[in-house]
C-alpha positions in Angstrom: 0.0 0.0 0.0 1.5 3.4 -1.0 2.1 6.2 1.5 -0.7 8.6 2.1 -0.1 12.2 1.0 -0.2 15.1 3.3 -2.4 18.1 2.2 0.3 20.8 2.2 -2.2 23.6 2.2 -3.6 22.3 5.5 -0.2 21.5 7.0 0.9 25.2 6.5 -2.2 26.5 8.3 -2.9 24.0 11.1 -0.8 22.5 13.8 -2.0 19.4 15.6 -1.5 19.2 19.4 -0.8 16.0 21.4 -4.5 15.7 22.1 -5.3 15.8 18.4 -6.7 19.3 18.5 -6.1 21.7 15.6 -4.5 25.0 16.3 -4.9 27.8 13.7 -4.3 31.5 13.3 -7.2 33.8 13.1 -8.1 35.5 9.9 -8.5 39.2 9.2 -4.9 40.3 9.8 -3.6 40.6 6.3 -4.4 44.3 5.6 -6.6 47.3 6.7 -5.3 47.0 10.2 -5.3 50.8 10.9 -9.1 50.8 11.1 -9.2 48.0 13.7 -9.0 48.8 17.4 -5.9 47.8 19.5 -8.0 45.3 21.4 -9.2 43.6 18.3 -5.7 43.4 16.8 -4.4 42.0 20.1 -7.1 39.3 20.1 -6.5 38.4 16.5 -2.8 37.7 17.3 -3.8 34.8 19.5 -4.2 31.2 18.2 -7.6 29.6 18.0 -8.6 25.9 18.4 -10.3 24.4 15.3 -13.9 23.4 15.6 -14.7 19.8 16.6 -16.7 19.5 13.3 -13.4 19.9 11.4 -11.6 17.1 13.3 -12.4 14.5 10.6 -11.3 16.8 7.8 -8.0 17.6 9.6 -7.4 13.9 10.3 -7.8 13.0 6.6 -5.7 15.9 5.4 -2.8 15.3 7.9 -2.5 11.5 8.1 0.8 11.4 10.0 0.1 14.0 12.6 
């Protein structure tokens, strides 16, 4: 049986923890930052946990994580 391929687009965006939770960066930080409040920008810096509904998708996309 051949090796399973990792979906590189997902691997660049999501890191999997020991407990198999997905950690991702929040969106909305690419541009137009001057109009956003300091509080909002500070909160966007933090990492977010992926939804439990996405667990199966992450598991298929990252078979060796």
